[in-house]
N, C-alpha and C positions, 0 to 999 in steps of 0.2 A: 635190572629194573627200570621200569618206564612208568609215566603218568599219561593217562587218558583222559582229555578234557573233552566233556560231551555235550552235545546239545540237549539240553534239559526237558526237549518236547518231543525230539525226533531219537533221541539216542545216537546221532552222529556222533564219529570221532571228529572234534575240530582243530585239536592239533595233541601231539605225542611229544613227552618230553623224555629222553633218557636219561636217566640219572647213575647208571651203573660204575662208572667214572669213582665215584666217591663213596662205593660199598656200602649202601642205605638200602634195609630191608624194609621195607612199611609194613607197619601193623595197622595204624590208623593215622587221619589228617581231619584237621579243621584249616578254613578258609578266615584269615581276618578280614575287618574291614578296609583294609587298603587293596585286596584279593591276592594277599601271599597263602599260600599254602604250607602249613607247618606239618609234618610227617613224624610220627613217633618211630624209632627203629626198632622191630621187632629183634633182631637177632643183636643189636648193638647198644652201645650206650650213648646216642645221640641224637638227636632232632634232624630235620633237613627243613630248611628255609627254602621255600620254590616261589619266584616271582615268573608267572606265565606271560605278564607281559612284555619282558626280554628273556624267557628263559633261560634265566641264569640262576644256581642254588648253590649251596652253601651247606656244608654239615656241620653242627656244632655239637661238640663234644661235651656229654654233662656228668661223665663220670660215674655215671649209676646205671642201671639198668632203666628204660624209658617207656611207659606202656600208655597211662590214660593221657590223652588231654583236653581241654576245655578251656572256653574262652569268654571275656567278659565285654561288655561295651566300652569299657575303660581302657583298651588295648593292653590287655594284660593275659598273657597265655600261661595256664596253669599243666604244670608237668608233674605227674605220679610217676610213682615205678612200681614193680609188681613184687621183685624180692626184696627190695630195700621199703622201710618204712619211711620216704620221703617226698615232699612236695616242694616243689619252687615254682615262682612266679618269676614270669619274663617279661621286659618290657617291648611289646613286638615293632615298636617305633624307633628303637635304637637298639634292640637284639642284645640286650642287656640280661642278665639274671640279676634279678634284685633283691630276691631272699631264698633260701634253702633253708626247711624246718624238717627235723628228725622227728621220730615219733610217730604215734598215731593219737587224732584227735579222740579226746573224751568227753564225758560230759562237761568237765571241769576246764575244757580248752586243751591248749597243747601241753604236753607233760615239760 
C-alpha cells in the first residue's frame, strides 16, 4: 500500500510513501490542521497516522472495523464503524482515544 501526494494544480506526484510494512489497506483519509494524514483501514480494525513531513507512520488498533472518518476544527478525529454501531473521538494532538460510544444516535440522543 502506498500513498501518493500530488500537486493540486498539475497532478504531478510530489512524493510516495510506502506503508506496506504495517499491513494497512486504506479505505478513506482526512488530513488534519497539522498536515497529518489519517486513514481508515478497509480490511482491518485500525487507523493509520502518517506524517508526510518526515515520512513516519504508525498503525493504531481500534479493536473494531473502521470505516468513516471526519475531523473538526478543534483537533478531534471522529471514527465510525461499518459493521459495529460505534463512534470514537480521538485527539489528534496527542493521538489518544477520548471516548467511544456504543449504539446509534436517535432523536433522543445516545441510547
